[in-house]
N, C-alpha and C positions, 0 to 999 in steps of 0.2 A: 262558365264559358267553354265551349268545345275546344279541344286541342286543335292546333293548326296541322295540317298535313298536305304535303305537296305530291300529287300523284302524277305529274308529268316527268318523264325521264328522258325527252328528246334532247336536251342540253345539259351539259355537265356545268359546275360551278365556274371553271376557266371559261368555257363558252359564253357563259351569261355575263362575266365581267368584261370578255372582250366586246360583247355587243354592247354593253354600258358605254364602254369607252367610244363606240362609234355613234351613238346616240346623241342627237342635238338637244332633245326635249329633257331638261334638268329634271323635271317631276318625274318622267319615265325612268331616268337613270337611277334615282333613288329607289324606285320600286323594284328595279331590276337587281339591284345590289343587295336589297332587302331579301328578296328570294333567294340569292346566292348565300346570304349568311346564313338562312334557315337550313339550306340544303348542306352547308358545312357543319351543322350541328349546334349553331347558337339558338338559344331560347328566343321565344318570340318576344318577350319585353326587351331584351338586348338587341335584337335585329331591328325591332321597330324604333327604338330610342337613338340607335346609330344612324338612321336614315330619315330621322325627322317626322315620325308619325306615331300614332298610338297603336296599342295591339290590336284593337278592333278594326282600325283602318287596314293594317297589314293583312289581317284575316280575310278583309273583303277583296283586297288586291290578289291574294292567294288563290282565292275562288275565281277570280277572272283569269289568272294565270293558268289554273287547271283547265279552264274551259276553252281559252283561246290561244294559249301560249304567250310568247313575248309581245305580240301585237295587241293583245288585250290589256297591256300595262300603260298604255297612252291614253290620254283624255278624249272623251267623246264629246264633240261640241254641238250643241243643239242648233238645227238649221234654221230655227225660227218658225213663226207661224206662216202659213201659205198667203203668199201677196194678195191682196184684194184684186188687183188689175195684173194681167199678164203683160209682156212685153209689147205685144201689138196694141192692147188696149191703151197702155200707157203712151205709146206713139201716136195713137189717135187723138187721145186727151190733149197732148202737147200741139198737134196740129190744130185742134179746135180753138185753144187759147190763142194761138199765134194769130190765127185768121180772124178772132173775134166774132161776136154774135152777129146773126141777121136779125134786123129789128122785126121784120114782118113774122119771120119763122120762130124767133126766140123771145120776141117781145121785151129785149132789153138792148141798151147801146153799149154796155160794158159787162164783163162777166164778173159776178160775184159768187163766193163759194156755194151760197144757197141755190144759184142758178145752174152751176155746173154739178151739184149734187143731183138735181132733178135730170140733167142731162145724162149724167153718168148711170142713173138708174134705168133711164128710158132706153139708153143706147147700149147698154152692157148687162142690164139687170143686176147690178150691184149696189146695194144700199149701203152708204156710209155718212158718217157725221160730217157736218160742215167743217169742224175742226180737222177732220181726217182728210177731206179734200183739200185744204190748206197745206197739211203735210205732204200729200202727193205732189201739189204743184211745187212746192219747195224742193223736193227730192228730185223734180224734174228740171230744176235751175230757174223757177219763176219766182219773182218778187214783185210786190205791190210798188209800182214806180209812178212819179208824175209824168205825164205824156209831155211831149214836145210839140208845140203848135205846127201845122204844116198847112200852107196855104192850098186851098183846093185847085188852083190853076198850076200848081208846081209840076215840074217835068222830071221825073227821076232820069230818063233817058238823056235829056239834056244836060242835066248835072253831072252824069258820068262822062259824057262826052266832053265837058268843060275840063274834069279833072285829067282825063286821058290825054287831051291835045292841048294842055295848058302851056307846055313848053313851046310847042308850035305856034300858039297864039300869041305868046310873048314876043317871040321871034320875029313874027309878021308886023306886030305893033311897034317894035322899036325904031327910032329914027336912025340915020345912019351914023350921027354924032355919037350914038350910044354904044356902037359896036367896038370891042375890044376893051370896054371899061368894065370894072367889077359891077356886078349886077345885085341889087337888093330887093327883095319881095316884101312890099308893106301891105297891110291890110287897113281899111278905114271904114269908120261908120259913126253915126250920131246916136244919142240917147237922150230922150227927155226926162228930166229929173225935177220934180216940183211937189208942192203941197199935197197933193192926191198922190201919196206915196203907194208903196207896196208892203205887203206883208211876207213872212217868211215862216219856215219851219222852226219851232224851238222845242227843247227838252221840256217835258212836263209830266206830271203824275198820270198814271193810267186812269182812264174814266174821267178826266177833266178836259176841259176846252179853254186853253188859257187865252186872255184878251190882251189886245195891244194897241197902241193908239194910232190912228190913221186919220190925217186931216182931209177936209172936204173942199178946201179953198182952192183957187186956180193959178196961183204964181209958179212959174217954172223957168228953168234954165235948160240949155243944151250942151252936152258934152260932145265936143268933136275929138275923137280918138283915133289915133294910127298907132300901128305896132309894126316892127320888124322883128320877127322872132329869131331870126339867125344872129342878130346882134344883140337881141333882148334889149332893144331901144324902142322908146315911144315918143310920141309927139301928140300933145292935146292942148285944146283950147275950151273954155267954158263961155257959151256965147248966149246972149238973150232971145236969139231967134235962129231958126235953121233957114238959110236962104243963100243966094249966090254970093253975097258979099262976105257972109261968115264963111263960106266954104273957100273963097279966096285967100282969106286970112289963115285958114288952117292949111292949106295948100302951101303957102308962103313958110309957115311953121314947119311943115314936113320937110320942105326943100332944104332949110337950115340945119335939119338934123341928119340928113343923108350925109354919109361918110365923104371926105373930100376926094373928088375924082371918080366917085361912084355914080351909077345911075338908077333910079328907083322905078320899080313897076308897082304902081299904086292899084290894088284890087278893091273895087268897092261896087255897091249896087247901083241900079239905074235911077235913083232919085232924081226929081226934076232939076235941083241945084246942082246935081253932079254932071248934068250934060248940057247946061245952060250956055248959050252962045257967048255970054259975058264971062264966062270962067276964064281965069288967067292962069294957064298951067306953067309953071317953071320949066326951064330948060332941062333940068335934071330929073325929071318926072315923067313918066308915061302911064297913062291910065288904061287899066283893063277892066272892062265891065263884066260883073257876074251876070249868069243866066237870070231871066226874071223869076221872081218868087223863089229864091234859093238863098235864104239868109242862113241854112246849115253851112254853106260853103265858106262862109265869113267868120273866122274865129273871133273877131271883136263882139259879136253877139254873144259868145261865151263870157267875154269880159265883163259885157254889161249884166249878165245874170250872177257872175261872182261878185261884182261890186254891189249890185241890189241886196243880195243875200246877206253879204258880210259888213257892208258900210252904209248902205242907203236906206235900207228897209226899216220899219217900225219907228219912223222918226217924224217929228213935227216941226216944220219950218215956219219961223214966225215972220221972216222977212225974206226978200229976193237976196240979199246979202248972205243970210244964212245958208241959202241954197247953193250959192256960189262957193262958199267956204267949205261946205261939205262935199262938193263935187271935186273940188281942187284936193282936198285932203284924201278922199277916196282913191282918186287917180294917182296922185303922188305915192301913196302907200303901196299900189300895185306896180308903178313903174319902178320903184326902188327895190324890188324884189326879182332880180334878175331870173331866178329859177321857175318863179311862178309865170312870169311872161313867157318863157320858152314852153312851159308845160301846157299852158292854155292857148297859146298862139300858133304853136306848130301845126302845120299841115303837110300830110305826105305828098299830096300832089304838086305842092310848089317848092319841093325840095330839089336841089341840082340843077336849077335853072340858070343858064348863063347866056350872055349876049352873043 
């Protein structure tokens, strides 16, 4: 092995040690100190072992030092391969995914990796594997998610106006007797639970499609549920049908749960039994109706999704009594978890409303 020789003379050993003291890269510090030891007369083995490297490694770093000086003693990190898509192309891909495909132009109603592979090749002239398309989407922040249903007649502008003007709507709806009282915002809805139950996602081995029981009979019950997120309080009944008499019973149950001396604003949709002339509204409740086709504004819809996924799905009910018992158990498990009640039911647009 050839002898080591340092040909640079622009830095003395004291200057090298001073530079090592200022360097934050620990690996570069060891290399600088090894060079300083060699300049001070230490043999290659001693200098290498003192700085945690072998003799050949020290020889390689001496060559870098001779060629580039002290800056050559730092690691050089590979920048990696050239990205398949530049920033403008990635932005265009993200836009395409957000907007979704056009059935007539693209021939599909949802994007798959194979569809985007063809689109990327046609649009940008870049050929990549389907798995690579998936990695590109993941890097852009996209995931495969279950879509939420949206009624074709829903009006996003009306929903935004409802949220923005909620406080004013409540103030206009409150009777004179409610002014000056503590105000509670409640949300209400109903859900049908029965033998024709629902399925849900489960963990299973890759490549399999797990099976789960699902009944095909037609007995069911209705959960009438209401929640006050600020107090983490709920009021619910399980009823055999959804009609005005059931709604009257639920209103009476909510009225009993409202805090003493307070007034409740009950936010709910415009179902027929919610607007019936035979509805008996308690004195401590004022009803505020949601815009048409706007279930996303009602957090009780999210409660139904939670209960179905965690308590009511993948179940066969033999009798109506079984349905009622399971509905009661599911709602009570939810109602007895105040943090979950607040987490699911809190809505920003309903905060800070006062009489």
